[in-house]
N, C-alpha and C positions, 0 to 999 in steps of 0.2 A: 455588480462585482457589489455584495453587503457595503453598510457600511461595517458594519463590526465585522469583515472579514477587511475590510482598508484598513481597519482602525488598526488592525493587530500585524498587516504588514509594516506600518508607520513606526509601528508601538515596539510589541512584544517581541517582532521576529528580528528587528535589531538588535535588542537586547540581547536577546538569547542566541544570537550567531557570537557574540560579543563576548558572552561566558563560551560557549563554549569551543570557539572558532573551529564548526567542522572544515577540513579539506574536502571539494566539489569537486568532482571535474565531470564532464564532460555534460553541459548545464544549457551545452550549444545544445543538445540533440534532440531533446522535448522541445518538440513545433509548440509557439505561440498559437497558436491558431486551431479549429477544430477538433472532433473526438480523438481522446489518447489516450493510450491504459498502459498507465505506469505501474508494473509487475516487479512483486521487488522481493528479495530475500526477507525473513521475518525475522526477528533474536529480540527486540525489548517491544513493552507495551512503548516506550518512547518514537520508536518504528513510524507512527503513523503523527505524527508532533516531526522527526526531524524530515522528513521529505519535502511535506509544505513550505520546509521554511528553508529549506536548500531549492525549493525548486523556481525556475519563471516563470512559475504560473501556479494559478489552483488550482491546488486537488483535492478533490474531495474522498473519504475515505468513509466507512460504515464504522458505526463506536456502537456499545450496547444503551439498548434504549435506556437503561436504568442510569446515564449518566445524566442525559435531559430530563428524568421527575423527580432527581431528591427536592426537600422538602427545605424553608432555609435560606438563612446564609449563606450556607455551604451548596444545595442544589443548582442555588440561583447561578452562585459562583461559577459550580457543571457547565452551566447550559451556555453561559456568554462565554469561556472557553468555547466547548464545544464546538459554537454554534460558529466563532468567530474565525475556527481552526475548519473548517467544512467540513465537517461531522453531521455523518446523516445516522438518524437512529434506527436501529434494527432491535428485530422482539428475539436474541439466539435460542431461549428457549419453543419458541415456536412451532412445533412441523411445518411451517410451509416459511421458516422463515429463509432456507437456504431460495427455495424460486421466487421470496420476495426480494431477497440482495440482489439477484441477477436481472431482475425487471427495472429496482432503482438503479442499478448501474446502468442497463441498455441507456434508460431515459435520459443519464446524467451525458453515457457520449453520443443517442444523437444528440441531445443538445448542443454539440459540440466547445464539450466540457472535458475536462481530465480526470479523473477514473485512477483514484491506485485500489490496489490487488493484492494478497499475496499468494498466491499459486500453494505455494507446503500448506493452507489452510488455516494451520495452529502453526504459533513459534519456535521455533526450536530450541529445544529444552541443552544439548550437547553441542551446539557451536555446530552441527554438521547441517547442509542441504539435505534434503530432504525431494522426495518423487514429487513433481506439481499433478494436481489436480485440474484436471480438463477443465474446467470453468473459462478459463482467461482465454485460451484460445476459442470456444465459445460465443462468448462475449464479441472480442476482437475479427473475430468474422461475420458474428452475427448484425454488427455494427456497421462493420468494415472500414474498421480503427486500423491504425498501427500501432505493437505493444513497446515500451523503451524499458529497454530492460534495467532496475538497478541493482546495486550492489554496497547495502550497507558490511560498515566493522565498527569495531567501537561500542555502537551502540547497551551491548548486556553488558557496560562497563558506569556508564550515565545511570542505568537503574537497574540492576541485580535482579532475579525472582526472586520475589518475598522483599523486596525493600519499599518502603511506601515516597518516599524523597529522591530526589536523582543529584548526580554528583557531577562532578565536574569529571571528565576523559576524554582523549580523543573519539574523533568521529571523521570517517569515512562518505563519502555519499558520492559513487561513480552512477553517471547516467550513462547506459550502453543506448549508440546504433539503434534506430525505429526499424524494426522486423514487420514486415507484411507479411501478409497469405494470401497469395490470389490465384489466381488462375491455374496452377496445377492444384494444387491444395483444395479447390470448388470438383475438380474432376475423380478427385477420393470419394473411398466410403467416408458421410459422415463419423465417423468414428475412430477411422485410423487419421484422415484428417485432423483432426483435434486433438489425437495420441502425439503425434509427429509432433504439430502446432509446439504445443507443451513442453515435449523435451526440448524442443530447439528456442526455445524462450529461456529455460533451466540448465541447456548447457552455455545460454549468455550470460546467465546471469551467474553462473560457476566460475564462468574467467574472468567478471565484474570481482567478486566479493572474496575470492581465495581459496575455496570451503570444500573441508574434507563433502565428496557425498558417499551420503547412504542410499541401500540399496531397494528405501522402500517410504511405506506412508510416516508423516509423524503424524501419529494420534492423538488427541485432545486426552490430558490430565484427566482421570475422573475426577466427580466434584466429589467435595468434603464439605 
């Protein structure tokens, strides 16, 4: 465990929990050791901060590479913060970014760590839960690790879309029981197994978050 991360757990994490006072359920469902995939709904930029703060163990997430490359005092502070929170840089505009992200995730899982992922791909702007992409199931099956579904609520109120500063709001984090995809899935064609496992993950997330389901995938808004 890095010194930066340990320092954040001992200082920053208690402070933020005292301010937000998140309601946490099911933390015991997160295995304390071994690789595990933390699969959550995605409502706000702060989701990747709230989950590690409420998890009983370190959770790695991917973050845009520009958060690690800034200059001056602001750039330095950004690097320290994102490194302390266990974020890993990824070049999202790189055509090979998706493949590289999967490689990074597998390395984390195979090292016996926890990796956080949003099966929807991007955050929901209307509050509904969208169909999951199969990357999460692929990672779980490839690494042979359980998936802990997570249902978040309230995080859009902490940092609404378009806002640069966080606000006080009630946040709920629910960790569900681990899902495993064993022999019955291995007997299926790979594509069918990943799709069925992904749908099972999304059903578990929906049960935890209470969100309305959307019929299709959530598309990333066009760049401006």
